[in-house]
N, C-alpha and C positions, 0 to 999 in steps of 0.2 A: 213492416214485419218486426224490425228490431224493436220497435215500442211495444209492440204486443208481447214479445218474448220478454222483455224487460219486465212489464207488468207481472207476467205469469210467473217468472222467476222470483220477483219481489213477494208474489203471494206465498210461493212456495217456501221462501225463507221464513216468512212470518208464521205459517203453519208449523214449520219446524221449531221455532223458537218458542211457541205457544203450546205445543204438542210434544214435538221432538220424540218421544219414546213410546213404544207399545208393546204389548205381549204377543207372543206367537212364535213360530217356528223359524220365521224369516223376517228380516227388517226392509220391507218394502214400502213405497210410498202409500199404498192402500192401507197399510197397517196402522198408520198415525190417525187414530179414529177418536171421536169425542168420548167414547168410553174409556179410552186410556188417559184422556185429559182430565176426565172425571175421577179417574182412580188416583191419579197424581195429585190432583186438587185435594181429594179427601185425605191422603197420606200427609200433606202439607199442613191442612187444617188441624188434624189429630194432632201432629208433632208439635204444633205451637201451643195447644192446649194442655200439653202431657208435661210432666216433670222429667225432663231429659238432662237437666243439669249435672246429675251425678252419674250419668252413664258414660262410660268409656269406649271410644272408638279407636281401633288399630288400623291404621291404612299402610299399605306396602305398595310402594311405587317401583317399578323396575329399574327406572334411571332418573334421577332429578335432572339431568343435562339434556334430556329430550324435551323439544319446544313445546309439542302438543302436551306431553303429560305436566308440564309446568303450569300451562293455562288450566288443565284439569283439575289438579290438586289444590290450586289457589282458589278456583271456583267452589271446589267441594268443601273445602274448609270453611269459606265464606257463607256457604249455603247452610252447613251444618249448624254453625254458630246462630244464624237467623232462624233456624227451628227450634233452638232451645239449647244445644250443647254448650257446656262450657268451653272455651277455647284450650285451657289448660288439660281438658280430658280427651282431646283430639290429638292423637300421635301419629305423625306422618313420617315414614322413614325411607331412605334411598338404598334400593337394593344394588346400585352401582353396577347393573347388569350381570350380576354374579348369583347363580341360583343358590350357592352354599350360603352366601351371606344373607340372601332373602329368607331362607329357611331357618336360620339362626334368629332372625327378627321375628318370624312368624312364632317360634318357640318361645321367645322373650314376651311377646303379646299374650300367649298363652298362660305363662307363669304370673304376669301380671293379672291376669283375669278380666281382660277386655270383655265387654258386653256384645259387642259385634266387630267383624273383621271385614275390611274392604281390601282385595288383593288384585293387583295388577301383575300377574306372574312374569317373572324373568324368562322362563321356558313354560310355555303352554303344555308341553309334554309332562310337566312336573305337577300338574293339577291334581292327579288322582292321589298322590302322596299328600299335598297340600290339604286337600278336602278331607282325608282320613285323620290327619293330625288335628285340624281345626275341630271338626265335627264330634271327634271322639272325646274332645274336652268340653263338649256341649256349647260351643259358640257358633252362632250362626255366620254365614259366609256369603259375602257378595264378590263375584269376580267382575272385573272391569277391563274393558279395552282388548284384553288378548283372550280370545275365547278358547276355552277347553274343548277337546274334540267330541263328536256325537255320543260316543260311547260313554263318556265321562257324565256328560250332561244326561243322559238316559238313566244312569244309575241313581241320580239325585231323585228322580221320581220314582224309581221302583223301590228305593230303600226310604223313601219320604224323609229326605234330608232337608234342613233347613239351609239350603244353598241355591244361589241364582246367579246368572250372567246378565250384565247390563252391557251394552255396546252396539255398535253398528255394523252393518252387513258389509265387509270389505268387497264383495263381488258387486255391489252397487257403486261403489267408489271407483273401481276399475272400469265398470261400464261407463260411467260418466265422463272419465277422463277420454275413452275412446270417442264417445259421441261428440265431445267437444272438439276433437280432431275431424271426425267424419263429417261434422256440420260445415266445415270450411270447404269441402268439395275438393275432387281429385284435381282439378285444374289449378287449384291455389297450392296444394300440398305437393304434387308430383314435379318439381322444378327440375329434375334431371330427365323427365320425359320418358321413363322406362314403364310407365303404366303402373307401377307399384307405389306403395308407401314405405320408403327406406327409413327405418327407425333404429334408435338406440334406447335400451331399457336399462335403468339404474333401479336395482331392488334393494329393498330393506334388508333386514335380517331374515336370512333364508329358513330359519325355524318358525318364523311369524307367519301365521296363517294369513294375516292381512296382506303381507308382501307377496305371499303366494297368489292369493285371488286378485290384487290389483294388478300384478303382472299377467295373469292369464285374461281376465276379463277385459282389460283394456285394449288388448289385441283382438278378442273375441268380438268387441263391439265393431271394430273395423271390418273383420270378416263377415259378420252378421249383416252389416250395411252393403256388403257386395265389393268391397276393396280388396285387392290382392295386397299383400304385406311381404315385406322382406326384412327380416332382423339383421342389422349390421352388426351390432354387438350387444351383449347381456351381462351386466357385471353386477356384482353386490357392493352397495355404499354404505350398508349397515346404519343407514338414517341419518348418516354424519354428512354435513355440509362439505367439509373439507376433502373426505374421500371422493365424494361425487364429483368436486371440481377437478379433481386428480384423472378420474376415470373418463369424464366427458372430454377433457382436454387432450388424453390419448386416443379416444374414438374420433375427434374431429381431426387429430393429425393423421390418423391411419386411414380414414374414409372421406375427408375433405367435405367437398360440396355435395357428395351423396348423401350426407346425413340431412334428413327432411324434418325428422321429429324426435324429439328428446321426451321419453316418458320417465318420470321419476314418482317412486312409491311414496314420497312425502315432500313437503314444501322445502324442508332444510336442504334436502339434495337438490331440489330444483334452484334453490338460490345458488348453491354451489355451481350447478350447471350453467347458470347464467353467466357466472363470473368467467367460465371458460369459454363460452359462446362469444361474449364480448371481446375477450382476449384474443380470440381467434378471427376478429374482424367480421363476424356474422352479425345479423340482425333479426331478432325475434320479430315475427310479423311479416317480415320481407323476404328472407331466405332461409327460414328454419322456424320450427314451431315447438314449444316448451309448455308441458303441463305437470302439475304437482297434486299433492293431496294434503288438506288440513285447513287451508286458508288463513295461514299466519298472517299477522298484519303486513310484514315486509312483503309477502308474496302478493298480498291484496293490491298493495301500492303499486307492485310491478304490473299486476293486470290492468289495472285503471290507467297506467301509463302506457301501456301496450309492449311492454318488455317482457311479459310472460302470457302466454296465450289464455292460459285458464287454470283453476284449481278447483278443488272439490271440498266444500265447508264440511269438516269433521266436528260436528256440533258438540264441543267440550261443555256448553251450559246445559244443555238438555241432558247429556249423559250424565254429567256429576250431579245434577239434581235428581235424575232418576236412580242413581245408586244411592243417594243419600236417602231418598224415600224409601227405596227397598230395605236399607239398613234400619230405618225408623220402624218400619212394620215387623221386622224381626224382634226387635228390642221390645216392642209392644205386644209380642206374643202372637202376631199375625203371620200370615203366610204371603208369598209372592209366586207369580208365575215363575217357571224355572228359566224362561228366556224372556228378557224385556229389550227389545230391538228399538234402535234409534235410526232415523234417515239421515242420509247425507243431502247436501244441496249442491247442484252443479253451478259453478261460478265463471261468469265470463265477464268481458268488460261492461256489458249491459246492466249487470247486478252486483258487480263487486263493492261499489261505493257503499251500497245498503248493506251488504255483509259487514263490511269494515265499520260502518257507523254501529251496527248492532253488537260487535265484539269490544268496542272501546270502553 
């Protein structure tokens, strides 16, 4: 059965790497269709045949120190160059996790007259303001990673704006986390024999919709599978490894061996959690379980070694390429679907090596 699962998981990874993103209202596995692949291929082919060398791209990243966004921005820049943009015309700035700083950066890009903007907002709640600033200047806009709310996305279509969002559905990532744990079975998880799954939740930025959905849907996957759950602790780690290490250490001190599962909204926090789990004399896979999201290389190596139960591949390659393709479409006067969704991939020991090989 493990061999079959491994083959399926590897196939899913391959599909994600080749197709990755598709258009629609949600980012589900069924959305990754050959039509989307053809559209992405057409955009890429058109881009390489067009004169993009003199076009300017302004990219706003919410925070350079974020591990996932580092992978994303590096891949984005590399891909834009491969499609014909001049490296000196691609400016990527660090919002330092401060919306006022990012707003100033956006205003500077408008003054500079960039041809297209790609924005990873510090606060998704600021999207309406950002959209108005950018579109009133006649600049097309591609949002990435942090999704604006439904009302904001709806008005893009209503007002026929040159704006779109590229990213993955955080509900799917949370669901995959919960399924990784559920697949272990209650006998393996319920070490204190109370008939429940006793867990600790470490959340990312509480204003980030990804953090909210990963928190909600990881637990929902367990209850949907028929498990009774018990939340021992739920704390905010703000995506940071050090904060998560402290929070998990406190939880383990307070609840001891009753902690059976630690959910972390991203891998950086899961790596911090692992430090505290090890320091507390606990062993992942033996007397506690740990899952994250992103499939960072360090986390993948831990999954392979058995020191992390699993993670969820947040496909920075497919997402960054699709964001670049959307930007290219806008620069060339074409349109995009307003929502371009990308799929996550569930990662366990069975397929972690193939995922690691794909991102090296």
